[in-house]
C-alpha positions as CSV (number, residue, x, y, z in Angstrom):
1,M,-31.0,8.9,37.0
2,K,-33.3,11.6,35.6
3,G,-31.6,13.6,32.9
4,D,-28.9,10.9,32.3
5,K,-28.2,10.2,28.6
6,S,-27.4,6.5,27.9
7,I,-26.7,4.1,25.1
8,C,-29.3,1.4,25.2
9,K,-30.3,-1.8,23.5
10,V,-33.9,-2.5,22.6
11,I,-34.9,-5.8,24.2
12,S,-38.6,-6.3,23.3
13,Y,-41.9,-4.6,22.5
14,I,-45.0,-4.9,24.6
15,K,-47.9,-4.5,22.1
16,E,-50.7,-4.0,24.7
17,T,-49.0,-1.0,26.3
18,K,-47.1,0.2,23.2
19,T,-43.9,0.2,25.2
20,F,-40.4,-1.0,24.4
21,V,-38.2,-2.7,27.0
22,V,-34.7,-1.4,26.8
23,Q,-31.4,-2.1,28.6
24,E,-28.7,0.4,29.4
25,I,-25.4,-0.9,27.9
26,V,-22.9,0.1,30.7
27,S,-25.0,-0.8,33.8
28,S,-27.3,-3.5,32.2
29,I,-30.3,-1.9,34.0
30,Q,-33.6,-2.4,32.2
31,G,-36.2,0.3,31.7
32,F,-39.1,1.4,29.4
33,L,-39.4,3.5,26.3
34,P,-43.1,4.3,25.7
35,L,-44.2,4.6,22.0
36,T,-45.7,8.1,22.2
37,S,-46.7,10.7,19.6
38,D,-43.4,12.5,20.4
39,P,-41.9,13.3,17.0
40,F,-38.4,12.5,18.4
41,N,-39.6,9.0,19.0
42,N,-38.7,7.7,15.5
43,K,-40.8,4.6,15.5
44,A,-39.2,3.0,12.4
45,K,-35.7,3.6,13.8
46,I,-36.6,2.0,17.2
47,F,-38.3,-1.0,15.6
48,S,-35.2,-1.4,13.3
49,A,-33.0,-1.3,16.4
50,L,-35.1,-4.0,18.0
51,K,-34.8,-6.2,14.9
52,T,-31.1,-5.7,14.2
53,G,-29.8,-5.4,17.7
54,N,-28.3,-2.0,17.1
55,T,-28.0,0.4,20.0
56,I,-29.7,3.9,20.3
57,P,-29.1,6.9,22.5
58,L,-31.9,7.7,25.0
59,I,-32.5,10.0,27.9
60,C,-34.1,9.1,31.3
61,I,-37.1,11.4,31.9
62,K,-38.4,9.8,35.1
63,T,-38.4,6.7,37.2
64,I,-41.4,4.5,38.2
65,E,-40.8,2.1,41.0
66,G,-37.1,2.3,40.5
67,K,-37.3,1.6,36.8
68,P,-36.1,4.3,34.4
69,V,-38.5,5.6,31.8
70,Y,-36.7,6.8,28.6
71,S,-37.4,9.1,25.7
72,A,-35.7,9.1,22.3
73,N,-35.9,12.9,22.4
74,L,-32.5,13.7,24.1
75,H,-33.7,17.2,24.8
76,A,-37.0,16.2,26.4
77,L,-36.1,17.9,29.7
78,D,-34.6,21.0,28.2
79,A,-36.4,24.3,28.5
80,K,-35.7,25.0,24.9
81,Q,-34.9,22.5,22.2
82,E,-32.6,24.7,20.2
83,D,-29.5,22.5,20.3
84,N,-30.0,19.1,18.7
85,S,-26.4,18.0,19.1
86,V,-25.8,14.6,20.8
87,S,-22.6,13.9,22.6
88,I,-21.0,11.3,24.9
89,S,-17.9,11.9,27.1
90,I,-15.3,9.1,27.3
91,S,-12.9,8.9,30.2
92,F,-9.7,6.8,30.0
93,S,-7.3,5.6,32.7
94,P,-3.9,7.2,32.9
95,N,-2.2,3.8,33.5
96,D,-4.6,0.9,33.0
97,E,-4.0,-0.2,29.4
98,S,-6.4,-3.2,29.6
99,F,-9.3,-0.9,30.9
100,N,-8.6,1.6,28.2
101,S,-8.6,-1.0,25.5
102,S,-11.9,-2.5,26.8
103,V,-13.6,1.0,26.9
104,F,-12.2,1.9,23.5
105,D,-13.5,-1.3,21.9
106,T,-16.9,-0.8,23.5
107,M,-17.2,2.8,22.3
108,F,-15.9,1.8,18.8
109,N,-18.6,-0.9,18.5
110,L,-21.2,1.7,19.2
111,L,-20.3,3.3,15.8
112,G,-21.9,0.3,14.1
113,D,-21.4,-0.1,10.3
114,I,-22.1,3.5,9.3
115,I,-21.4,6.9,10.9
116,D,-24.5,8.6,9.7
117,N,-25.6,10.9,12.6
118,D,-24.3,13.5,14.9
119,F,-24.0,11.2,17.9
120,K,-21.7,8.7,16.1
121,F,-19.8,11.6,14.5
122,S,-19.1,13.1,18.0
123,L,-18.1,9.6,19.3
124,A,-15.8,9.1,16.3
125,K,-14.0,12.4,16.9
126,Q,-13.4,11.5,20.5
127,L,-12.0,8.1,19.5
128,I,-9.6,9.6,17.0
129,V,-8.3,12.1,19.5
130,A,-7.9,9.4,22.2
131,N,-6.3,7.0,19.8
132,K,-3.7,9.5,18.8
133,E,-2.6,9.7,22.4
134,L,-3.2,6.0,23.5
135,R,-2.4,4.3,20.2
136,I,-4.9,1.5,20.9
137,R,-6.1,0.8,17.4
138,P,-3.5,1.4,14.6
139,S,-6.1,1.0,11.8
140,L,-8.6,3.4,13.3
141,Y,-8.2,6.1,10.6
142,K,-8.9,3.6,7.9
143,E,-11.9,2.0,9.7
144,I,-13.6,5.3,10.4
145,F,-13.0,6.5,6.9
146,Y,-14.9,3.5,5.5
147,K,-17.7,3.9,8.0
148,C,-18.4,7.6,7.3
149,T,-21.0,8.9,5.0
150,G,-19.9,11.6,2.7
151,K,-21.0,14.4,5.0
152,Y,-19.2,13.2,8.1
153,G,-16.1,12.0,6.3
154,M,-15.7,15.4,4.8
155,Q,-16.2,17.1,8.1
156,L,-13.5,14.9,9.8
157,W,-11.1,15.8,7.0
158,K,-11.8,19.5,7.3
159,E,-11.2,19.4,11.0
160,N,-7.9,17.6,10.4
161,L,-9.1,14.5,12.3
162,L,-8.8,12.2,9.2
163,P,-5.6,12.6,7.2
164,F,-7.3,11.5,3.9
165,T,-10.7,11.7,2.1
166,T,-12.3,10.8,-1.2
167,N,-11.6,12.6,-4.5
168,T,-15.4,13.3,-4.7
169,T,-15.2,15.2,-1.3
170,I,-12.2,17.2,-2.5
171,S,-13.9,18.0,-5.8
172,N,-17.1,19.2,-4.0
173,L,-15.1,21.3,-1.5
174,W,-13.1,22.9,-4.3
175,K,-16.2,23.6,-6.4
176,N,-18.0,25.3,-3.6
177,G,-15.0,27.0,-1.9
178,N,-13.7,30.5,-2.1
179,D,-10.1,31.4,-2.8
180,T,-9.1,31.1,0.9
181,E,-10.8,27.7,1.3
182,R,-9.2,26.5,-1.9
183,Q,-5.8,27.5,-0.8
184,Q,-6.4,25.6,2.5
185,I,-7.3,22.5,0.4
186,L,-4.1,22.8,-1.5
187,E,-2.1,23.1,1.7
188,K,-3.8,20.1,3.2
189,L,-2.9,18.1,0.1
190,G,0.7,19.4,0.1
191,I,0.3,20.8,-3.4
192,S,2.1,23.9,-4.7
193,L,0.8,25.5,-7.9
194,P,3.5,26.2,-10.4
195,E,4.9,29.7,-10.5
196,P,5.3,31.6,-13.8
197,E,8.3,30.4,-15.9
198,I,11.5,32.1,-15.0
199,K,13.7,32.7,-18.0
200,E,17.0,33.4,-16.3
201,I,18.7,30.3,-14.7
202,T,20.9,32.0,-12.1
203,K,20.7,35.6,-11.1
204,E,21.8,37.3,-7.9
205,I,19.3,39.7,-6.5
206,K,20.5,42.3,-4.0
207,V,18.2,42.7,-1.0
208,R,19.3,45.4,1.5
209,V,22.7,44.1,2.6
210,G,22.4,40.4,1.8
211,S,21.8,38.5,-1.4
212,V,19.3,35.9,-2.9
213,V,20.4,33.5,-5.6
214,P,17.8,31.3,-7.3
215,L,19.1,27.9,-8.7
216,F,17.4,25.7,-11.2
217,E,20.2,23.2,-12.2
218,N,23.3,21.6,-10.7
219,I,21.7,22.1,-7.3
220,A,23.5,19.2,-5.5
221,E,26.9,20.5,-6.6
222,Y,26.0,23.9,-5.1
223,I,24.8,22.4,-1.8
224,I,28.0,20.3,-1.6
225,T,30.1,23.4,-2.1
226,K,28.3,25.2,0.7
227,I,28.5,22.2,3.1
228,N,32.3,21.9,2.4
229,N,32.7,25.5,3.3
230,A,30.8,25.2,6.6
231,T,32.9,26.1,9.7
232,N,30.6,25.5,12.7
233,N,27.2,23.9,12.3
234,I,24.6,22.7,9.7
235,K,20.9,22.3,10.2
236,I,19.0,20.2,7.7
237,A,15.2,19.8,7.4
238,V,14.3,17.7,4.3
239,A,11.5,15.4,3.6
240,W,13.5,12.8,1.7
241,F,17.2,12.1,1.6
242,T,18.6,9.4,-0.7
243,N,21.4,11.2,-2.6
244,F,24.6,9.3,-2.0
245,D,26.8,12.2,-3.0
246,L,25.2,14.5,-0.5
247,F,25.4,11.7,2.1
248,N,29.1,11.4,1.6
249,C,29.5,15.2,1.8
250,V,27.6,15.3,5.1
251,K,29.7,12.4,6.5
252,S,32.9,14.2,5.5
253,A,31.7,17.4,7.3
254,L,30.9,15.4,10.4
255,N,34.4,13.8,10.4
256,R,36.0,17.2,10.3
257,G,34.0,18.3,13.4
258,I,31.0,20.2,12.0
259,H,27.9,19.9,14.2
260,I,25.1,18.6,12.0
261,T,21.4,18.1,12.9
262,L,19.0,16.5,10.5
263,V,15.2,16.3,10.7
264,T,13.5,14.0,8.2
265,N,10.7,11.4,7.7
266,N,10.8,7.8,8.9
267,D,9.0,6.3,5.8
268,L,9.6,3.8,3.0
269,I,11.7,6.3,1.0
270,N,14.1,7.1,3.8
271,N,13.9,3.7,5.6
272,G,12.6,1.1,3.2
273,G,15.5,-1.4,3.2
274,Y,17.2,0.0,0.1
275,C,18.2,3.4,1.5
276,L,21.1,5.3,2.8
277,N,22.7,4.0,6.1
278,F,21.9,6.9,8.4
279,D,23.3,4.9,11.3
280,E,26.8,5.6,9.8
281,L,26.1,9.3,10.1
282,I,24.8,8.9,13.7
283,K,28.0,7.1,14.6
284,S,29.9,10.0,13.1
285,G,28.0,12.5,15.3
286,L,24.8,13.3,13.4
287,K,21.8,14.3,15.6
288,L,18.8,12.7,13.8
289,H,15.2,13.7,14.6
290,L,12.4,11.6,12.9
291,V,8.9,12.6,11.9
292,E,6.4,9.7,11.6
293,Y,2.9,9.2,10.2
294,P,0.3,10.5,10.7
295,E,2.5,13.6,10.6
296,L,4.6,14.5,7.5
297,L,7.6,16.7,7.2
298,H,7.5,18.5,3.9
299,Y,10.2,21.2,4.4
300,K,13.3,21.3,2.2
301,F,15.8,23.8,3.7
302,C,19.3,23.8,5.1
303,I,21.0,26.4,7.3
304,I,24.8,26.8,7.1
305,D,26.6,28.4,10.2
306,D,23.3,30.2,11.0
307,K,24.1,32.6,8.1
308,T,23.2,30.9,4.8
309,I,19.8,29.5,4.0
310,M,19.1,27.1,1.1
311,T,15.4,26.4,0.6
312,G,13.0,25.4,-2.2
313,S,11.3,22.4,-3.8
314,Y,14.5,20.3,-3.9
315,N,14.6,17.0,-1.9
316,W,18.1,15.6,-1.3
317,T,17.5,12.7,-3.8
318,F,18.9,11.6,-7.1
319,Y,15.4,11.7,-8.4
320,A,15.2,15.5,-7.7
321,E,18.6,16.1,-9.1
322,E,18.2,14.2,-12.5
323,I,14.5,13.8,-13.2
324,N,12.3,16.4,-11.5
325,K,12.1,20.2,-12.3
326,E,13.3,21.7,-9.0
327,D,14.4,25.0,-7.5
328,V,16.5,26.2,-4.6
329,V,16.9,29.8,-3.3
330,V,20.1,30.6,-1.5
331,I,19.7,33.5,1.0
332,E,22.8,35.0,2.6
333,D,23.6,37.7,5.1
334,L,19.9,38.5,5.9
335,P,19.7,38.0,9.7
336,E,16.0,38.7,9.9
337,V,15.2,35.9,7.4
338,T,17.8,33.5,8.9
339,S,16.3,33.9,12.4
340,Y,12.9,32.8,11.1
341,F,14.3,29.6,9.7
342,V,16.4,28.9,12.8
343,N,13.3,29.3,15.0
344,V,11.3,26.9,12.9
345,F,14.2,24.4,12.9
346,N,14.5,24.6,16.7
347,S,10.8,24.0,17.0
348,L,11.2,20.8,14.9
349,T,14.0,19.4,17.1
350,E,11.9,20.1,20.2
351,Q,8.8,18.5,18.7
352,Y,10.2,15.4,17.1
353,R,12.3,12.7,18.9
354,L,16.0,12.4,18.7
355,V,17.0,8.8,17.8
356,D,20.2,6.9,18.3
357,K,19.6,4.6,15.4
358,M,17.2,4.2,12.5
359,P,14.0,2.3,13.5
360,D,13.6,-1.3,12.0
361,T,10.1,-0.4,10.7
362,V,8.1,2.5,9.4
363,P,4.5,3.3,10.3
364,D,1.9,2.2,7.8
365,R,0.3,5.0,5.7
366,P,-3.1,3.7,4.4
367,Q,-3.8,6.6,2.1
368,Y,-0.6,5.8,0.1
369,D,-0.2,2.9,-2.2
370,R,3.1,1.2,-1.1
371,S,3.8,0.4,-4.7
372,S,4.2,4.1,-5.4
373,F,7.0,4.2,-2.9
374,K,8.6,1.1,-4.5
375,Q,8.5,2.7,-7.9
376,Y,10.1,5.9,-6.6
377,I,12.9,3.9,-4.7
378,S,13.5,1.6,-7.7
379,E,14.2,4.6,-10.0
380,E,16.5,6.0,-7.3
381,L,18.4,2.7,-7.5
382,V,18.6,2.9,-11.3
383,L,20.1,6.4,-11.0
384,R,22.5,5.1,-8.3
385,A,23.6,2.2,-10.7
386,K,24.2,4.6,-13.5
387,R,26.6,6.5,-11.3
388,N,28.4,3.2,-10.5
389,I,27.7,3.6,-6.8
390,G,28.1,0.1,-5.2
391,D,27.6,-3.2,-7.0
392,K,25.7,-2.2,-10.2
393,K,24.3,-5.7,-10.8
394,D,23.0,-6.0,-7.2
395,T,21.6,-2.5,-7.3
396,L,19.6,-3.2,-10.5
397,R,18.5,-6.5,-9.1
398,K,17.0,-4.7,-6.0
399,A,15.4,-2.2,-8.4
400,K,13.7,-5.0,-10.3
401,T,12.6,-6.7,-7.1
402,L,10.9,-3.5,-6.0
403,S,9.3,-2.6,-9.3
404,P,9.5,-5.4,-11.9
405,E,7.2,-3.6,-14.4
406,N,8.9,-0.2,-14.3
407,D,10.0,0.8,-17.8
408,N,13.0,2.6,-16.6
409,V,14.2,-0.4,-14.6
410,I,13.6,-2.8,-17.5
411,R,15.5,-0.5,-19.8
412,A,18.4,-0.1,-17.4
413,I,18.6,-3.9,-16.9
414,S,18.4,-4.6,-20.6
415,E,21.3,-2.2,-21.2
416,F,23.3,-3.8,-18.4
417,E,22.5,-7.4,-19.3
418,S,24.0,-7.0,-22.8
419,T,27.4,-6.6,-21.0
420,I,27.1,-9.5,-18.6
421,D,29.7,-12.2,-19.2
422,N,29.0,-15.5,-17.5
423,S,31.8,-17.5,-19.0
424,Q,34.0,-17.1,-15.9
425,Q,31.3,-18.0,-13.4
426,S,30.6,-21.6,-12.3
427,I,27.3,-23.2,-13.1
428,K,26.8,-23.5,-9.3
429,D,27.1,-19.8,-8.8
430,I,24.9,-19.0,-11.8
431,D,22.3,-21.5,-10.5
432,Q,22.3,-19.8,-7.1
433,V,21.7,-16.3,-8.6
434,A,19.1,-17.6,-11.1
435,T,17.2,-19.5,-8.4
436,Q,17.1,-16.5,-6.0
437,S,16.0,-14.2,-8.8
438,A,13.2,-16.6,-9.9
439,I,11.9,-16.9,-6.3
440,T,12.2,-13.2,-5.6
441,E,10.2,-12.4,-8.8
442,R,7.5,-14.8,-7.8
443,M,7.4,-13.4,-4.3
444,Q,7.0,-9.9,-5.7
445,N,4.1,-11.1,-7.9
446,R,2.6,-12.9,-4.9
447,E,2.7,-9.7,-2.8
448,K,1.0,-7.8,-5.6
449,L,-1.8,-10.4,-5.7
450,Q,-2.1,-10.4,-1.9
451,N,-2.5,-6.6,-2.0
452,Q,-5.1,-7.0,-4.8
453,R,-6.9,-9.5,-2.6
454,I,-7.0,-7.1,0.3
455,N,-8.4,-4.4,-1.9
456,I,-11.1,-6.7,-3.3
457,S,-11.9,-7.9,0.2
458,E,-12.4,-4.2,1.2
459,Q,-14.7,-3.8,-1.8
460,V,-16.8,-6.8,-0.6
461,S,-16.9,-5.3,2.9
462,N,-18.1,-2.0,1.5
463,L,-20.7,-3.8,-0.6
464,R,-22.1,-5.5,2.4
465,I,-22.3,-2.2,4.2
466,Q,-24.1,-0.7,1.2
467,R,-26.5,-3.6,1.2
468,T,-27.2,-3.1,4.9
469,V,-27.9,0.6,4.3
470,V,-30.3,-0.1,1.5
471,E,-32.1,-2.9,3.4
472,Q,-32.5,-0.5,6.4
473,Q,-33.9,2.1,4.0
474,R,-36.3,-0.5,2.7
475,E,-37.4,-1.6,6.2
476,S,-37.9,2.0,7.2
477,F,-39.9,2.7,4.1
478,R,-42.1,-0.3,4.7
479,Q,-42.8,0.9,8.3
480,E,-43.6,4.3,6.9
481,I,-46.0,2.9,4.3
482,K,-47.6,0.8,7.0
483,Q,-48.4,3.9,9.0
484,Q,-49.6,5.7,6.0
485,L,-52.0,2.9,5.0
486,F,-53.3,2.8,8.6
487,S,-54.0,6.5,8.5
488,A,-55.4,6.6,5.0
489,Q,-58.8,8.3,4.7
490,D,-60.2,6.3,1.8
491,E,-59.6,3.6,-0.8
492,E,-58.2,5.9,-3.4
493,Q,-55.6,7.2,-1.1
494,R,-54.6,3.6,-0.1
495,I,-54.2,2.7,-3.8
496,E,-51.9,5.7,-4.4
497,I,-49.8,4.7,-1.4
498,Q,-49.6,1.1,-2.7
499,K,-48.4,2.3,-6.1
500,R,-45.7,4.4,-4.4
501,K,-44.8,1.4,-2.3
502,I,-44.4,-0.9,-5.3
503,Q,-42.3,1.7,-7.2
504,K,-40.0,2.5,-4.3
505,E,-39.5,-1.2,-3.3
506,T,-38.7,-2.1,-6.9
507,E,-36.0,0.6,-6.9
508,L,-34.5,-0.6,-3.6
509,N,-34.7,-4.3,-4.6
510,T,-32.9,-3.5,-7.9
511,Q,-30.2,-1.7,-5.9
512,I,-29.8,-4.8,-3.6
513,E,-29.7,-7.1,-6.6
514,E,-27.0,-5.0,-8.2
515,I,-25.0,-5.0,-5.0
516,N,-25.4,-8.8,-4.7
517,N,-24.2,-9.3,-8.2
518,N,-21.2,-7.0,-7.6
519,Q,-20.4,-8.9,-4.5
520,K,-20.5,-12.3,-6.3
521,A,-18.2,-10.9,-9.0
522,A,-15.8,-9.6,-6.4
523,E,-15.8,-12.9,-4.5
524,A,-15.2,-14.8,-7.7
525,E,-12.2,-12.5,-8.4
526,I,-10.9,-13.3,-4.9
527,A,-11.1,-17.0,-5.7
528,T,-9.2,-16.4,-8.9
529,V,-6.5,-14.4,-7.1
530,N,-6.3,-17.2,-4.4
531,S,-5.7,-19.7,-7.2
532,Q,-3.0,-17.6,-8.7
533,I,-1.3,-17.2,-5.3
534,Q,-1.5,-21.0,-4.8
535,N,0.1,-21.5,-8.2
536,I,2.9,-19.1,-7.3
537,N,3.5,-21.0,-4.0
538,S,3.7,-24.2,-6.0
539,E,6.2,-22.7,-8.4
540,I,8.4,-21.4,-5.5
541,A,8.3,-24.9,-4.0
542,I,9.4,-26.7,-7.2
543,I,12.2,-24.1,-7.8
544,G,13.4,-24.7,-4.3
545,K,13.2,-28.4,-4.7
546,T,15.0,-28.7,-8.0
547,S,17.7,-26.1,-6.9
548,T,19.1,-28.9,-4.7
549,I,19.6,-31.1,-7.8
550,E,23.0,-30.6,-9.4
551,S,23.0,-29.2,-13.0
552,I,25.2,-31.9,-14.5
553,G,26.2,-32.1,-18.2
554,G,28.1,-30.0,-20.7
555,R,28.1,-26.3,-20.7
556,G,29.7,-24.7,-23.8
557,G,28.4,-21.3,-25.0
558,L,24.7,-22.1,-24.2
559,K,23.3,-24.7,-21.8
560,I,19.6,-25.7,-21.3
561,T,18.8,-28.0,-18.3
562,L,15.5,-29.7,-17.4
563,K,15.0,-30.9,-13.7
564,W,12.2,-32.6,-11.9
565,A,11.7,-34.8,-8.8
566,T,9.9,-38.0,-9.8
567,T,10.7,-41.3,-11.6
568,D,8.6,-40.2,-14.6
569,D,10.4,-39.9,-17.9
570,L,10.4,-36.3,-19.1
571,D,12.2,-35.4,-22.3
572,L,13.8,-32.0,-23.2
573,H,13.3,-30.9,-26.9
574,V,15.1,-27.8,-28.3
575,F,14.7,-26.4,-31.9
576,D,17.9,-24.5,-32.9
577,P,18.0,-21.4,-35.3
578,S,17.9,-23.8,-38.3
579,S,14.7,-25.3,-36.9
580,Q,16.5,-28.6,-36.2
581,E,15.2,-30.6,-33.2
582,I,17.6,-31.9,-30.6
583,Y,16.0,-34.6,-28.3
584,Y,16.4,-38.3,-27.3
585,S,16.0,-39.6,-30.8
586,Q,18.3,-37.0,-32.4
587,K,20.9,-36.2,-29.8
588,T,23.2,-34.1,-32.0
589,Q,22.6,-31.4,-34.6
590,T,25.1,-29.0,-36.3
591,C,24.0,-25.4,-36.8
592,Q,26.3,-22.7,-38.2
593,G,29.2,-25.0,-37.7
594,V,28.5,-25.5,-34.0
595,I,27.4,-28.9,-32.6
596,G,24.4,-29.0,-30.2
597,R,24.2,-32.1,-28.1
598,L,21.9,-33.9,-25.7
599,D,24.4,-35.4,-23.3
600,V,22.2,-36.3,-20.2
601,D,18.9,-38.2,-20.6
602,A,17.6,-39.4,-17.2
603,N,14.9,-42.0,-16.5
604,A,14.8,-43.4,-20.0
605,G,15.5,-46.8,-18.5
606,S,16.2,-48.3,-15.1
607,P,17.6,-47.6,-12.6
608,Y,15.2,-44.7,-12.1
609,T,16.1,-41.6,-10.0
610,V,14.0,-39.1,-8.1
611,S,16.5,-36.3,-9.0
612,P,16.6,-36.6,-12.8
613,V,18.3,-34.1,-15.2
614,E,18.2,-33.7,-19.0
615,N,20.8,-31.4,-20.6
616,I,21.4,-29.9,-24.0
617,Y,24.4,-27.7,-24.8
618,W,26.4,-26.2,-27.7
619,E,30.1,-27.0,-27.7
620,G,31.3,-23.6,-28.9
621,T,29.8,-20.2,-29.3
622,A,26.1,-20.7,-29.6
623,P,24.5,-20.3,-33.1
624,I,22.9,-16.9,-33.7
625,G,19.1,-16.8,-34.1
626,K,15.9,-18.0,-32.6
627,Y,15.5,-21.0,-30.3
628,K,12.4,-22.8,-29.0
629,V,12.3,-25.0,-25.9
630,M,9.7,-27.7,-25.2
631,V,9.2,-30.6,-22.7
632,V,7.4,-33.9,-23.4
633,L,6.1,-36.5,-20.9
634,Y,7.3,-39.7,-22.5
635,S,6.4,-42.2,-19.8
636,K,4.4,-41.6,-16.6
637,R,5.3,-43.7,-13.6
638,S,4.4,-41.6,-10.5
639,S,0.9,-41.2,-9.0
640,L,1.0,-37.4,-9.3
641,S,-1.8,-35.9,-11.4
642,A,0.6,-33.2,-12.6
643,I,4.4,-33.4,-12.6
644,P,6.1,-30.0,-11.8
645,F,9.5,-29.3,-13.3
646,T,12.0,-26.4,-14.1
647,V,14.0,-25.5,-17.2
648,T,17.0,-23.2,-16.7
649,I,18.7,-21.4,-19.5
650,Y,22.5,-20.7,-19.1
651,P,23.8,-18.3,-21.7
652,D,27.5,-17.1,-21.9
653,K,26.2,-13.6,-22.3
654,G,23.1,-12.3,-20.5
655,I,20.8,-13.3,-17.7
656,S,20.2,-16.9,-16.8
657,K,16.5,-17.7,-16.1
658,V,14.5,-20.4,-14.4
659,F,11.1,-21.4,-15.9
660,T,8.5,-23.6,-14.2
661,K,5.6,-25.6,-15.6
662,E,3.6,-28.8,-15.0
663,I,2.9,-31.7,-17.3
664,S,0.1,-34.3,-16.9
665,S,-0.5,-36.6,-19.9
666,S,1.8,-39.0,-21.7
667,K,3.1,-37.7,-25.0
668,E,1.9,-34.2,-24.0
669,N,4.0,-31.3,-25.4
670,V,4.5,-28.2,-23.2
671,S,6.1,-25.1,-24.7
672,I,8.5,-23.5,-22.3
673,V,10.2,-20.4,-23.8
674,E,11.5,-18.9,-27.1
675,F,14.5,-16.7,-27.2
676,N,16.9,-15.0,-29.6
677,Y,20.7,-15.3,-29.2
678,S,23.2,-12.9,-30.7
679,D,26.7,-11.5,-30.2
680,N,25.1,-9.1,-27.6
681,G,23.7,-12.0,-25.6
682,I,20.2,-13.5,-25.0
683,E,16.8,-11.9,-25.5
684,Y,13.8,-13.8,-24.0
685,L,10.7,-13.5,-26.1
């Protein structure tokens, strides 16, 4: 046992002999750790481990009557104490997954809350390497990232063991780095600094025998021409592929017998549910190789017949074609250059798996906000809709579902909505679309709130870790002061120590109080988010419930329908563009020569129904101007504290919408919505 290094737990302290009783974690054998004057025996740290239950690394220096005696100086037996590194070797089974998982969890728990020393750093490195092979803990990168202090987090990133780091770390590395180190940082981040502006758009440059042609516009058209002229094979390595025109061109080439191999990423852009159907290409003969997180393919090149190279910044997306500033260089008849690209491509196909269908899921990428992918894809869908690819209305609906607050999506939908004519659709069909849209919109908002809750919960977790760190600092400081007071030579020295104690403890207590306040604020924010999620769930439930109630009553050029699911008497009130009110006491009003009418008034008297409807409509083309919709609780009969209901607007031109609210008190007025109606359709305010 002598010389063995072990992870131990401090069990107790024997005051009379100034000795700790410790227990080795793996074997559960108990031994002793004398409290000596050895500087490596950090007394405060050992006492802290006793108090908190944390483990510490020790070395067996001898045995007495079969009991190991330890030292906290891991180099106590070395001839020279030049190397202060601490390490532990982990061995895993080649086929016992249960054993590996148990060992992995045990080693992971040894990291504690913070990775703040060389031993934990070494252990974290081994866990990362092992996890990459064994895939035991999918969230390991993220967990280790949050545990690391700045020093160790930076080192893991520099050694390519963590795929992400903080902006502060990058800033510090950049500030202190030389040109080579800065270039390495840029490469790790996938950033290319812009080249000087090139004035000429297309210019052929003669190089030896071959040619080089730079392109800065109409790139997709050029690529399509080259693919159409291919006679044997095409090799494509591109990060993202969503351009429908290029997709059809590739499919056409496959159908005429061209051998095509594609290497790309399996991520949300290429495989997020709104993407190209690569399975169609596979069925037509495409050989597809996928790169998955934590690795990322960032190449953008294509080889035609092993003779022509097209390479540059251009991804095969509508976004690259119509929005970004992109370039492609076409290289022809330069065998030396072509061979380099072919070799790189062959290495990719050897390294990354060939698939026979697109996977159903994509690996999670914690360093990326999923919403950024959604915004990118939503704008791709807008561009697809503008090119009239597929069902324009359905494509824009998907774009809105992905990114409801994206200005480009909102603008495209607004332009499209002004052309929507609902007059030929049945109310049942309109109801189905409006209901699905309302539920989808709320589910999107709920997902956003759930992500917000996760982020806030992580903040709370980090605050708890910060508090633990400060509390440990305070405890260590108190132990240090205690030793200093014990060793003080006179009263004057003790007074000075006490002053320093009060000052330092005040600072640490202030930090702890600030952390506690931040944690309380974050927890209050979580409670607010939970309440919002609960409200959305209630809205989805009432939309689903009232969607089963038939939207009876007249239709005309504009129809407004109130639905609820109790015997209470709710009344629909609408103010037309002339500010005239239509409701149970004034069931008809004429505005701009058009009659508006309340033709369904449920639960005003018996028999009462639990699927009531109120309906107001305009018999011809709806009057032009501003409308205001309200609901009033006339008579309360149910035991519900709040009565949920929906109001649906059915315009002849524009999008139908479902609104949800609750009403509690008799004679209470609840404002629902205001909107403008014109020859171009409806505009909700």
